TIKOL-338652 format. One record per residue (C-alpha): z, x, y. Coordinates in nm, 4 decimals. Each point is the difference from the previous one (the first is absolute). Last residue first. Layout:
BEGIN
@z=Z&x=X&y=Y
...
//
This chain:
BEGIN
@z=-0.0025&x=-1.1047&y=5.9320
@z=-0.3511&x=0.1206&y=0.0846
@z=-0.2310&x=-0.2751&y=-0.1201
@z=0.2269&x=-0.2911&y=0.0873
@z=0.0940&x=0.1623&y=0.3295
@z=-0.3698&x=0.0174&y=0.0899
@z=0.0231&x=-0.3721&y=0.0760
@z=-0.1816&x=-0.0081&y=0.3336
@z=-0.2493&x=-0.2650&y=-0.1143
@z=-0.2795&x=0.2592&y=-0.0001
@z=0.2136&x=0.2204&y=-0.2239
@z=0.0667&x=-0.2868&y=-0.2424
@z=-0.3678&x=-0.0980&y=-0.0192
@z=-0.1054&x=0.3619&y=-0.0557
@z=0.2636&x=0.0428&y=-0.2729
@z=-0.1243&x=-0.3035&y=-0.1921
@z=-0.3635&x=0.1121&y=0.0203
@z=0.0789&x=0.3546&y=-0.1190
@z=0.2387&x=-0.1471&y=-0.2645
@z=-0.2889&x=-0.1624&y=-0.1844
@z=-0.0145&x=-0.3622&y=-0.1145
@z=-0.0653&x=0.0030&y=-0.3737
@z=-0.2660&x=-0.1312&y=-0.2343
@z=-0.0336&x=-0.0004&y=-0.3798
@z=-0.2675&x=0.0236&y=-0.2622
@z=0.1706&x=0.0030&y=-0.3421
@z=0.0713&x=-0.3734&y=0.0385
@z=-0.3718&x=-0.0812&y=-0.0341
@z=-0.1505&x=-0.3353&y=0.0989
@z=0.2702&x=-0.0980&y=0.2486
@z=-0.0135&x=0.3520&y=0.1505
@z=0.3618&x=0.1010&y=0.0296
@z=0.2376&x=-0.0568&y=0.2858
@z=0.1477&x=0.1168&y=0.3286
@z=0.2211&x=0.2885&y=-0.1115
@z=0.1461&x=0.2182&y=0.2703
@z=-0.1247&x=0.3347&y=0.1219
@z=0.0274&x=0.3782&y=-0.0119
@z=0.3711&x=0.0198&y=-0.0862
@z=0.1036&x=0.3574&y=-0.0792
@z=0.0910&x=0.1447&y=-0.3407
@z=-0.3337&x=0.1805&y=-0.0517
@z=-0.1944&x=-0.3192&y=0.0715
@z=0.2098&x=-0.3154&y=-0.0225
@z=-0.0906&x=-0.3692&y=0.0301
@z=0.2858&x=-0.2202&y=0.1188
@z=0.0030&x=-0.3567&y=-0.1344
@z=-0.0640&x=-0.2581&y=0.2712
@z=-0.2016&x=-0.2310&y=-0.2246
@z=0.0839&x=0.0608&y=-0.3657
@z=0.0009&x=-0.3681&y=-0.0946
@z=-0.3054&x=-0.0117&y=-0.2205
@z=-0.1209&x=0.2940&y=-0.2064
@z=-0.0757&x=0.3544&y=0.1158
@z=-0.0909&x=0.1103&y=-0.3508
@z=-0.0763&x=0.3668&y=-0.0686
@z=-0.1247&x=0.0524&y=0.3546
@z=-0.3255&x=0.1243&y=0.1506
@z=0.0392&x=0.0356&y=0.3742
@z=-0.1528&x=-0.1559&y=0.3074
@z=0.1073&x=0.0672&y=0.3535
@z=0.0499&x=-0.2107&y=0.3101
@z=0.0162&x=0.0862&y=0.3712
@z=-0.1163&x=0.3588&y=0.0401
@z=-0.0244&x=0.0805&y=0.3722
@z=-0.3128&x=0.0644&y=0.2072
@z=-0.1353&x=-0.3578&y=0.0028
@z=0.3591&x=-0.1256&y=-0.0204
@z=0.0015&x=-0.1841&y=0.3337
@z=-0.3591&x=-0.1176&y=-0.0536
@z=-0.1748&x=-0.0288&y=-0.3377
@z=0.2751&x=0.1174&y=-0.2329
@z=-0.0024&x=0.2951&y=-0.2360
@z=0.0012&x=-0.0156&y=-0.3794
@z=0.1441&x=0.2906&y=-0.1974
@z=-0.1044&x=0.1078&y=-0.3487
@z=0.1026&x=0.0534&y=-0.3640
@z=0.3630&x=0.1071&y=-0.0401
@z=0.1092&x=0.0255&y=-0.3631
@z=0.2239&x=-0.2087&y=-0.2227
@z=0.3565&x=-0.0735&y=-0.1070
@z=0.1925&x=-0.3267&y=0.0074
@z=0.3758&x=-0.0424&y=-0.0364
@z=0.2399&x=-0.2791&y=-0.0843
@z=0.3154&x=-0.1411&y=0.1590
@z=0.1029&x=-0.3252&y=-0.1653
@z=0.0479&x=-0.3338&y=0.1739
@z=-0.0005&x=-0.2851&y=-0.2517
@z=-0.1704&x=-0.3385&y=0.0068
@z=0.1028&x=-0.2770&y=-0.2341
@z=-0.1926&x=-0.2251&y=-0.2397
@z=0.0271&x=0.2194&y=-0.3077
@z=-0.1260&x=0.3057&y=0.1825
@z=-0.1598&x=0.0008&y=0.3440
@z=-0.0667&x=0.3432&y=0.1441
@z=-0.1070&x=0.0400&y=0.3623
@z=-0.0045&x=0.3680&y=0.0864
@z=0.2954&x=0.1833&y=0.1570
@z=-0.1138&x=0.3321&y=0.1410
@z=-0.0569&x=0.3704&y=-0.0461
@z=-0.3212&x=0.1907&y=0.0750
@z=-0.1501&x=0.3298&y=-0.1153
@z=-0.3036&x=0.1872&y=0.1269
@z=-0.1916&x=0.2987&y=-0.1397
@z=-0.2471&x=0.1649&y=0.2363
@z=0.0644&x=0.3604&y=-0.1079
@z=0.0110&x=-0.1235&y=-0.3607
@z=-0.3712&x=-0.0806&y=-0.0069
@z=-0.2334&x=0.0563&y=0.2932
@z=0.0753&x=0.2474&y=0.2764
@z=0.2397&x=-0.0259&y=0.2886
@z=0.0729&x=-0.2036&y=0.3088
@z=0.1875&x=-0.3210&y=0.0727
@z=-0.0056&x=-0.0767&y=0.3703
@z=0.2813&x=0.1047&y=0.2309
@z=0.3244&x=-0.1872&y=0.0691
@z=0.1379&x=0.0562&y=-0.3509
@z=0.3257&x=-0.1940&y=0.0119
@z=0.3437&x=0.1138&y=-0.1198
@z=0.2301&x=-0.2576&y=-0.1669
@z=0.3196&x=-0.0544&y=0.1965
@z=0.3520&x=0.0235&y=-0.1428
@z=0.1926&x=-0.2039&y=0.2593
@z=0.2136&x=0.1685&y=0.2636
@z=0.3167&x=-0.1329&y=0.1629
@z=0.0464&x=-0.2256&y=-0.3003
@z=0.0681&x=-0.3657&y=0.0856
@z=0.3629&x=-0.1078&y=0.0173
@z=0.0951&x=-0.2429&y=-0.2758
@z=0.2204&x=0.2301&y=-0.2039
@z=0.3447&x=-0.0958&y=0.1270
@z=-0.0850&x=-0.3702&y=0.0058
@z=-0.0990&x=0.0054&y=-0.3658
@z=-0.3692&x=-0.0125&y=-0.0837
@z=-0.2628&x=-0.2469&y=-0.1121
@z=-0.1969&x=0.0383&y=0.3229
@z=-0.0594&x=0.2730&y=0.2540
@z=-0.1542&x=-0.0717&y=0.3386
@z=-0.3038&x=0.0428&y=0.2248
@z=-0.2634&x=0.1878&y=-0.1989
@z=-0.3228&x=0.0042&y=0.1992
@z=-0.3322&x=-0.1477&y=-0.1056
@z=-0.3412&x=0.1455&y=0.0823
@z=-0.3159&x=-0.1913&y=-0.0828
@z=-0.3328&x=0.0844&y=-0.1570
@z=-0.3314&x=-0.1670&y=-0.0808
@z=-0.2400&x=0.1480&y=0.2522
@z=-0.3044&x=-0.1373&y=-0.1828
@z=-0.0282&x=-0.3230&y=0.2002
@z=0.0424&x=0.1931&y=0.3237
@z=-0.2767&x=0.2417&y=-0.0932
@z=-0.2378&x=-0.2867&y=-0.0758
@z=0.0753&x=-0.1756&y=0.3288
@z=-0.0565&x=0.3210&y=0.1914
@z=0.3089&x=0.1737&y=0.1292
@z=0.0553&x=0.0476&y=0.3731
@z=0.3125&x=-0.2197&y=0.0122
@z=0.0388&x=-0.1686&y=-0.3381
@z=0.3779&x=0.0198&y=-0.0075
@z=0.1704&x=0.2013&y=-0.2708
@z=0.3283&x=-0.1156&y=-0.1582
@z=0.3329&x=0.1579&y=0.0883
@z=0.3751&x=-0.0400&y=-0.0627
@z=0.0421&x=-0.2942&y=-0.2398
@z=0.3498&x=-0.0193&y=-0.1466
@z=0.1589&x=0.1883&y=-0.2882
@z=0.2969&x=-0.0889&y=-0.2192
@z=0.1734&x=0.2668&y=-0.2028
@z=0.1369&x=0.0868&y=-0.3442
@z=-0.1984&x=-0.2298&y=-0.2311
@z=0.0822&x=0.0419&y=-0.3683
@z=-0.2258&x=0.2521&y=-0.1770
@z=-0.3406&x=-0.1021&y=-0.1290
@z=-0.0436&x=0.0331&y=-0.3753
@z=-0.1683&x=0.3191&y=-0.1173
@z=-0.3362&x=0.0151&y=-0.1746
@z=-0.1477&x=0.2772&y=-0.2128
@z=-0.3730&x=0.0783&y=0.0223
@z=-0.0052&x=0.1502&y=-0.3496
@z=-0.2299&x=0.3038&y=-0.0068
@z=-0.1860&x=-0.0087&y=0.3306
@z=0.3059&x=-0.1207&y=0.1904
@z=0.2184&x=0.2643&y=-0.1642
@z=-0.2442&x=0.2741&y=0.1059
@z=-0.0133&x=-0.1367&y=0.3547
@z=0.3817&x=0.0250&y=0.0104
@z=0.2116&x=-0.3124&y=-0.0203
@z=0.2140&x=-0.0934&y=0.3014
@z=0.3511&x=-0.1082&y=-0.1041
@z=0.1509&x=0.3422&y=0.0832
@z=-0.0673&x=-0.0469&y=0.3703
@z=0.2200&x=-0.3093&y=0.0226
@z=-0.1908&x=-0.3155&y=0.0796
@z=0.0529&x=-0.1558&y=0.3436
@z=0.0904&x=-0.3722&y=-0.0026
@z=-0.0945&x=-0.1957&y=0.3116
@z=0.0720&x=-0.3647&y=0.0830
@z=-0.2637&x=-0.1185&y=0.2420
@z=0.0287&x=-0.1963&y=0.3240
@z=-0.0741&x=-0.3362&y=0.1673
@z=-0.3664&x=-0.0977&y=-0.0341
@z=-0.0554&x=-0.3559&y=0.1220
@z=-0.1254&x=-0.2843&y=-0.2175
@z=-0.2104&x=-0.3154&y=0.0184
@z=-0.3513&x=0.0675&y=0.1238
@z=-0.0236&x=0.3738&y=-0.0653
@z=0.1792&x=-0.0169&y=-0.3345
@z=-0.2153&x=-0.2882&y=-0.1247
@z=-0.3136&x=0.1726&y=0.1263
@z=0.0944&x=0.3284&y=-0.1701
@z=0.0510&x=-0.2014&y=-0.3199
@z=-0.3498&x=-0.1459&y=0.0262
@z=-0.1411&x=0.3489&y=0.0561
@z=0.1685&x=0.1441&y=-0.3110
@z=-0.3273&x=0.0247&y=-0.1961
@z=-0.1369&x=0.2059&y=0.2879
@z=-0.3160&x=-0.1401&y=0.1577
@z=0.1425&x=-0.0342&y=0.3522
@z=0.1573&x=0.3487&y=-0.0102
@z=0.0178&x=0.1110&y=0.3659
@z=0.0448&x=-0.3440&y=0.1554
@z=0.2581&x=-0.1216&y=-0.2530
@z=0.1682&x=0.3405&y=-0.0035
@z=0.0511&x=-0.0073&y=0.3788
@z=0.1704&x=-0.3394&y=-0.0229
@z=0.1953&x=0.1184&y=-0.3076
@z=0.1752&x=0.2794&y=0.1931
@z=0.2823&x=0.1623&y=-0.2018
@z=-0.1566&x=0.0978&y=-0.3346
@z=-0.3510&x=-0.0057&y=0.1470
@z=0.1000&x=0.2862&y=0.2275
@z=0.0413&x=0.2542&y=-0.2770
@z=0.2965&x=0.2386&y=-0.0124
@z=0.1504&x=0.2950&y=0.1886
@z=0.3785&x=-0.0071&y=0.0391
@z=0.1865&x=0.1463&y=0.2981
@z=0.3538&x=0.1108&y=-0.0862
@z=0.0846&x=0.2437&y=0.2784
@z=-0.0810&x=0.2955&y=-0.2271
@z=-0.3604&x=-0.1136&y=0.0104
@z=-0.2577&x=-0.1000&y=-0.2613
@z=0.2014&x=-0.2282&y=-0.2289
@z=-0.2612&x=-0.1441&y=-0.2383
@z=-0.0952&x=-0.3573&y=-0.0850
@z=-0.0772&x=-0.2291&y=-0.2928
@z=-0.0253&x=-0.3776&y=-0.0189
@z=0.1596&x=-0.3241&y=-0.1187
@z=-0.0056&x=-0.3306&y=0.1865
@z=0.3109&x=-0.2215&y=0.0115
@z=-0.0345&x=-0.3567&y=0.1304
@z=0.2610&x=-0.2122&y=0.1794
@z=-0.0182&x=-0.3747&y=0.0637
@z=-0.0940&x=-0.0609&y=-0.3630
@z=-0.0924&x=-0.3522&y=-0.1135
@z=-0.3247&x=0.1233&y=-0.1487
@z=-0.0796&x=0.1506&y=0.3392
@z=0.2032&x=-0.1524&y=0.2834
@z=-0.1969&x=-0.1458&y=0.2878
@z=0.0235&x=0.1305&y=0.3550
@z=0.1269&x=-0.1918&y=0.3024
@z=0.2432&x=0.2756&y=0.0879
@z=-0.0907&x=0.3043&y=-0.2126
@z=0.0589&x=0.0357&y=-0.3726
@z=0.1569&x=0.3367&y=-0.0730
@z=-0.1805&x=0.3064&y=-0.1348
@z=0.1845&x=0.2853&y=-0.1685
@z=-0.1514&x=0.3270&y=-0.1169
@z=0.1087&x=0.1702&y=-0.3207
@z=-0.0978&x=0.3635&y=0.0347
@z=0.0261&x=0.2643&y=-0.2735
@z=-0.0164&x=0.3560&y=0.1248
//
């Protein structure tokens, strides 16, 4: 789903380019029927992003957000199922579909604390959970939230199989595309193959934390995009190798689910 996240200047903060409100674009996925959205933490927590990605080209912007702005909420626009291109269509044409109008707003529900994690594990645990809290752009009679949201199933176990098609992955998100001086939000796909898992050095010493996969072109701006294996989400997009956009990294669902269970949030995984 397309996310447009709103930051407002905090008391005593400085506006950015004269703007007292900033909109940051991202991608997320509804993972529970109660309307919980899985996305990346750096979209909603610039202070954490500044520490975790000090060499990122957006580090100066994270600092501006951290020092002067407060995250408020995100507008969320779920795509309809028939807008998702198949892997075969992605390989042939890679069609793009404009983002739908926003239907909901979502507030911050959960971000991991460091707890027993090593510093390196904590810096790599780039995920957050939002929760849908109200409908927007609707008439008064249609503004009630659905009783059940269409949730995307998660693969809680590790990816397994043999090389080739058995390890094929596909991802959908909203990459950064600037054309003619303006930025547009179009849903596009990426296909590739699972390569390997990386475990942590303390809390995740026995649990896969990150994984690498070979992608057609991960590109910039796909952070938070769901990565599918056999129609179930196995992780979320973190970013491509800066030297080679066909080498890509994701945060695995096994690590995400362990953090949620240990925080007493099994309802997100089971609802």
